N, C-alpha and C positions, 0 to 999 in steps of 0.2 A: 425544777419543772418546767415544760417547754409549754407553751400556748396552746399547743394542738393535740388530742387525744385520738385514738384510735381504738375501736371496739371491736374484738372478734367475735361475733357472737353465735353461737353453736349449742349444739347440743352433744355428749359426749359421743363416743364412735361405738358404744353399745346400743347407745340408745335410740341413735340418728336411724341406721337400717332399716326400724318400725315403721318409718315415716315417708320412705324413698318406694318407689316400686321397681325395683332392680331383677326381679324374680328370683330370688337366692333363696332355698330352703335353709341353707347353711346359715347360725346365726354369724359365727366365725368368718365365712365368706365375707357378711355384710360390714362387719367389724374391718377386716381388713381393707373392703374398697373404701371405706369412710374414712377408713384412717390414711389410707394413700391421697386422696381428694384432699383431704383436710391438710397434709402436709406440704402438697403443692402450690395449695394457696398460702400458708404459710410461710414459704420460700420466698417468695414474692414480697414479703411485709418485712423482710430481715433488716434493711439497710433503711427504713424510713426514718425522717428526721423527724418524730414527734414519740412521746408517750403511748404505749401500747397495754392492754387491758384485755384480758381474753375472759370477754362474759358468758359462764357456760350453767347449766344443771347441774353439775356433778363438779366436786373437785378435779382439778388440773395436779398430775405431778410437778413439783419444784423444776426437774431435771427438763422437763418439755417447755416450760416455759423460760427458763434460761436459756434451753437450747436456741429459742426463738426470741430473745432481747426484750418479755414481758414485762413489764412493771408490779402488774397484780395479777391472779385470779378472782375476779366477784361473781358471787354466785345470783343467777335470775330471781329476781321479784316479783310477782305478780301472778296472777289469774289467766291470763291471758298471753299469748305472744305479742302485742300490740303493749300491751301493758306492762309486761317484762323488758321492751327494747326503749320506751318511754322513760321508765325507772331507770335504764343506765344512763343513758343522756341524762336524766335531771341529775343524777347522783355524779356523773363527772363535771358538770355545769356547775355544781355547790362546790367542788374542789378547788374551783378557779379557772378552768381551762375555756379559752373564748371558742375553739372550735372542735367540734366531736365528730368523728366519722366514724361510721358504721359499716364493716361488711361481713359476710356469712363463709360457710365453712362448700357452699355449693354451687361457686361460679367463678370459672378461671377470668383473672383481670391480670396484667403485666405488672410487676412491680413499676416500670417507666410512669403506667397512666397512674395508678396511685401516688407515684411523685407529683405527677402534675395536680393531681385532686389535692394534696397535703400545702401545697404553693400558692394554689387558687383561693382568691381573696371576694369570698361568697360561698352562699350555698351552692353544693350539686344533688344529680340528682341520677343515679344508675338504674331505669327500669329493666324489668324481668319480662321476659316474653309472655309469659304466665299469669303475671299478675305480682302486684310487691315491688320491692326493688333489690337488688343485689350490692347496692351502695346510696348512703345519704350522707351528707352533708351540712350540717346546720351550726349556725352561729348564736353563740349565746343571747343574743340580742336581737335574734333575727325574727320578723314577725312572721317567717315560713315553720316558724316551730309548732304551729297549728298541725302540719303534717303529722304527726306522731299522733295523732288523735282519733279516734274512730269516727269519729263522724266528719271527717274532710275525708274518708273511703265509700266505695259503694261495693262490696264484697272485697276483691283483692285491686281494685281500680281504683286509682287516687282521682276525685273529681276533677280536678283541675289542679295542672300545674304551674306556678305563680310564673310570672314573666322574668321574675329577679332568677329566678334557679336557672343555673348551666345543666344542661341536661346531656347525658353520655349516652354512646350508643346502644340499643336494647341487646342485652345479652341472656343466652338460655342457661338457667341453673341447672344442674344435673339429678333431675328428681327421680328417673324412670331412663328407662335404654330409649324410649321413644322421644324423650328429648333432645336425644344427639342427631334427633329427624329434621332439626328448625335453626331457623336463622342462620348465625353466622360461621357456623361448623363445613368444614371443609367435606365435599358430597363425595368423593371417591374414599377417603378415607373411612366415611361414615360405612357405608357399601361394605366396605371391607370388614369392619366391625360388626355389621349386622348379618352376615354372610357366616360370620364366625359361631358368635353367640347363639343365629337362630336354634340349630339343633340342639345345642348343649348350655342354655341358659342358667342354667343352676347347678352348672357345677364352677368348682375353682376357676376355671380357664378364664372364664368370664372376668374375674377379677384381675387376672393379667395382663386380659387382651385391655384393660380401664387403664390400667397402670402404662400401656407402652400410650395407649391414646393421650394422655395425659403430659406423659414427657415429651413426646412428636410434637404436641400441640403449643407446650411452654417453649422449648428449647428450640424448634423447627418453624414452627405455624407450617406445616406443611405434609404432607403423608409421607409414610416411608418409602425407600426407595423402590419397591418391590411395584408399588402402586404407580409410580413416576414410568418406571419400566414398561409397564402392563398397556 
């Protein structure tokens, strides 16, 4: 057992679309979109030097767990999101892990940055643009574990970020098409995507567009060639 555990915290690809505003009537389209985004995030975790746990609302097939080198699938316990998240941290601390990291399935973060977070000696906080966080790392003996408590927050905003916490850049979580219009996304690429999905946001085409978007962001970090030439 390593001293670091990574929590991949998510709903299933069937239940997640109901909590996103992608404008997709088709349940299958929503499932495809969430599955593709989830796969992209998981890809970046494949070679991390830590034990990985998928904490989900329903059991995850063993084939998927093995594909991405997960140690175990844990089922979320609690009556609300914060309670389920806190219980996941506590469960792994009780197993003997010295530091625990959590990420979700709706924010793109590179494997290189995740490696740096694992290696960092201290707590780490990655704030989301619309509130909450896309990454949180806490030490078992950290005084900052209170950040998991409801009274540390006002709505989706942390009351105060401790000075001892290393803060990452603000990122956007992909909860809706409009989220693509914020912070660190490439403007030309977003305008291109929006022009394509605007007249047909409820078709399967927009799922394919999201696939292209994720692939270009992950591998090239720039717009497709057609945009560069424009």
